[in-house]
C-alpha positions in Angstrom: 0.0 0.0 0.0 1.0 3.6 -0.4 2.9 5.3 2.4 -0.1 7.6 3.0 -2.1 4.4 4.0 0.4 3.0 6.4 -0.5 3.5 10.1 1.9 6.0 11.6 2.9 7.3 8.2 -0.4 8.7 6.8 -1.3 12.4 6.8 -3.7 11.9 9.7 -0.8 10.3 11.8 1.9 12.9 11.2 3.8 14.7 13.9 2.0 17.4 15.8 3.2 20.6 17.3 4.7 20.6 20.8 1.7 22.1 22.5 -0.5 19.3 21.1 2.0 16.7 21.8 1.8 17.5 25.5 -2.0 17.0 25.4 -1.6 13.8 23.3 1.0 12.4 25.7 -1.3 13.0 28.8 -4.3 11.5 26.9 -2.3 8.4 26.1 -1.3 7.9 29.7 -4.9 8.4 30.9 -6.3 5.9 28.3 -3.7 3.3 29.4 -4.3 4.0 33.1 -7.9 3.3 32.6 -7.4 0.1 30.7 -4.5 -2.2 29.9 -1.7 -0.2 31.5 -3.5 -0.7 34.8 -3.9 -4.4 33.9 -0.1 -4.6 33.4 0.6 -3.3 36.9 -2.0 -5.7 38.3 -0.5 -8.6 36.5 3.0 -7.8 37.7 1.8 -7.7 41.3 0.1 -11.0 40.8 3.2 -12.5 39.3 5.3 -11.4 42.2 2.8 -13.0 44.6 3.0 -16.2 42.6 6.8 -16.5 42.4 7.1 -15.7 46.2 4.5 -18.2 47.2 5.7 -21.7 48.3 5.6 -24.3 45.6 6.1 -24.2 41.8 4.2 -22.0 39.3 2.6 -24.9 37.6 1.0 -25.9 40.9 -0.8 -22.6 41.0 -3.8 -21.7 38.8 -4.7 -18.5 37.0 -8.4 -18.4 36.3 -9.6 -16.2 33.4 -13.4 -16.4 33.6 -14.6 -17.3 37.1 -17.9 -17.1 38.9 -18.7 -13.8 40.7 -21.7 -15.2 42.6 -21.5 -19.0 43.2 -24.8 -20.6 43.6 -26.7 -17.6 42.4 -26.8 -17.9 38.6 -28.9 -14.9 37.7 -26.8 -12.6 39.9 -23.7 -14.1 38.5 -24.9 -13.5 35.0 -25.5 -9.8 35.8 -22.0 -9.5 37.1 -20.5 -11.2 34.0 -22.4 -8.9 31.6 -21.5 -5.9 33.7 -17.8 -6.8 33.6 -17.8 -7.3 29.9 -19.6 -4.0 29.2 -17.5 -1.9 31.6 -14.2 -3.4 30.2 -15.2 -1.9 26.8 -15.6 1.7 28.1 -12.0 2.6 27.2 -12.7 1.6 23.5 -15.7 4.0 23.6 -13.3 6.7 25.0 -10.8 6.0 22.2 -13.6 6.3 19.6 -14.7 9.6 21.1 -11.1 10.9 21.1 -10.6 9.9 17.5 -13.9 11.6 16.5 -12.8 14.8 18.2 -9.5 14.6 16.3 -11.6 14.5 13.1 -10.0 11.2 12.2 -13.3 9.3 11.7 -13.5 7.5 15.0 -12.5 3.9 15.0 -12.5 3.9 11.2 -9.2 5.6 11.4 -7.6 2.4 12.7 -9.6 0.1 10.6 -12.2 -1.1 13.0 -15.3 -0.8 11.0 -17.5 -2.8 8.5 -16.0 -1.7 5.2 -14.1 -4.9 4.6 -15.6 -7.8 6.5 -14.4 -10.5 4.1 -10.9 -9.2 4.3 -10.9 -9.0 8.1 -12.5 -12.4 8.6 -10.4 -14.4 6.1 -7.1 -13.0 7.4 -8.3 -13.3 11.0 -9.1 -17.1 10.5 -5.7 -17.7 8.9 -3.9 -15.8 11.6 -5.8 -17.6 14.4 -4.9 -21.0 12.9 -1.2 -20.2 12.9 -1.1 -18.5 16.3 -3.5 -20.8 18.2 -1.6 -24.0 17.7 1.8 -22.5 18.4 0.5 -20.6 21.4 -0.9 -23.9 22.9 2.4 -25.6 22.4 4.3 -22.8 24.0 1.9 -22.8 27.0 2.3 -26.6 27.5 6.1 -26.4 27.2 6.3 -23.3 29.6 4.1 -25.1 32.1 6.1 -28.3 32.0 9.3 -26.4 32.5 7.9 -24.7 35.5 7.7 -21.1 34.0 3.9 -20.8 33.8 0.9 -21.2 36.0 -1.9 -23.6 35.1 -4.2 -21.4 33.1 -7.9 -22.1 33.7 -9.8 -20.4 30.9 -13.1 -20.8 32.6 -14.6 -21.8 35.9 -18.2 -20.9 35.3 -21.2 -22.9 36.6 -22.9 -25.3 34.2 -25.9 -23.0 33.3 -27.5 -22.0 30.1 -25.6 -18.8 29.7 -22.1 -20.3 30.1 -21.1 -20.6 26.5 -22.6 -17.2 25.3 -20.8 -15.4 28.2 -17.5 -17.1 27.3 -17.9 -16.1 23.6 -18.8 -12.5 24.6 -15.8 -12.4 27.0 -13.5 -13.5 24.2 -14.8 -10.9 21.8 -14.5 -8.2 24.5 -10.8 -9.1 25.1 -10.1 -9.0 21.4 -11.7 -5.6 20.8 -10.2 -4.0 23.9 -6.7 -5.2 23.2 -6.3 -4.7 19.6 -8.0 -1.3 19.5 -6.0 0.1 22.5 -2.6 -1.7 22.2 -2.3 -1.7 18.4 -4.5 0.8 16.7 -4.7 3.7 19.2 -1.3 3.3 20.8 0.6 3.0 17.5 -1.3 6.1 16.2 -0.4 8.2 19.2 3.2 7.1 19.3 3.6 8.0 15.7 2.1 11.4 16.3 4.5 11.9 19.2 7.5 11.2 17.1 8.4 7.7 18.2 10.3 5.5 15.7 8.4 2.5 14.2 10.8 0.0 16.0 10.3 1.8 19.4 6.5 1.9 19.0 6.6 -1.9 18.1 8.6 -2.6 21.2 6.3 -0.6 23.5 3.1 -2.2 22.1 4.5 -5.8 22.3 5.9 -5.4 25.8 2.7 -3.8 27.1 0.8 -6.8 25.6 3.1 -9.2 27.4 2.9 -7.3 30.7 -0.8 -7.7 31.3 -0.4 -11.4 30.6 2.4 -11.8 33.2 -0.1 -13.1 35.8 0.0 -16.4 33.8 3.8 -16.6 34.2 6.9 -16.1 32.0 5.4 -18.2 29.3 2.3 -16.0 29.1 4.5 -12.9 29.0 6.9 -14.0 26.3 4.3 -15.7 24.1 2.0 -12.6 24.1 5.0 -10.3 23.5 5.9 -12.2 20.4 2.3 -12.2 19.2 2.1 -8.5 19.9 5.2 -7.8 17.7 3.6 -9.9 14.9 0.3 -8.1 15.3 2.0 -4.7 14.9 3.8 -5.7 11.7 0.5 -7.1 10.2 -1.4 -3.9 11.2 1.2 -1.8 9.5 0.9 -4.0 6.4 -2.9 -4.2 6.3 -3.8 -0.8 7.8 -6.6 -2.4 9.8 -7.1 -3.8 13.3 -10.1 -5.7 12.0 -8.3 -8.9 11.1 -6.4 -8.8 14.5 -9.7 -8.5 16.4 -11.1 -11.4 14.4 -8.0 -13.6 15.0 -7.8 -12.7 18.7 -11.6 -13.4 19.2 -11.3 -16.8 17.5 -8.2 -17.8 19.5 -10.0 -16.9 22.8 -13.3 -18.5 21.8 -11.5 -21.8 21.0 -9.5 -21.6 24.3 -12.5 -20.7 26.5 -15.1 -23.0 25.0 -12.7 -25.7 24.2 -11.6 -25.9 27.9 -15.2 -25.9 28.9 -15.8 -29.0 26.7 -12.6 -30.8 27.2 -11.4 -30.2 30.7 -11.2 -33.5 32.7 -11.9 -35.4 29.5 -8.5 -35.4 27.8 -5.2 -36.1 29.5 -3.1 -33.5 27.7 -5.0 -30.5 28.9 -3.7 -29.3 32.3 -6.3 -28.7 35.0 -5.7 -27.6 38.7 
């Protein structure tokens, strides 16, 4: 694609004057503090707690989707839906900020319905490649003692279990790809960061908020983050990344719900 269409190089992503840079710098810190930056700090504290706890990491568990009201399914459902909806508020904030910038909202980072076939086809292919390698990395890291046992879901067996797991997977994908790839790369480009430095920040941030899973979760997601940045710069859209991420998480969450305790190769607490 032409340089004008490459994220971080197009006319809408160019450098801004110093007074505007200060505002954008503060804005970026606020967005991250309200979303995945805060998650990174939380994951670091959790990881410190895990490595200082007696016993190995693989003997501890990290639960991704747990019950908030055991024994009270309707209240639990309300909490699940509230958590999913509230986690997407930073995405709404980013859309608002990009609209104020006259950039066209989330369309500026390629999160829209203009190219559904493109987004889905590349997302499926990317998920197929990353999903299998990610599972092997997790199993290897856990066997080596570098990772906790990841429990993708621990929800009660009620009618809303699978729909909530799917919604949670989609929420993760939208939040992470919009904030850590589309928005962050756009802002770092406007602030004068080099493409390599922006890639490093984005990928390390992605790894940081997965650190609660252990070293394997950190390294694996950091590598995935670097690949996603490169593909975003090539395609100019976060749509395929959202599709891929959602599919990976759906398979992980729903697959665990269906297979845990029924196959020997899948670790359980």
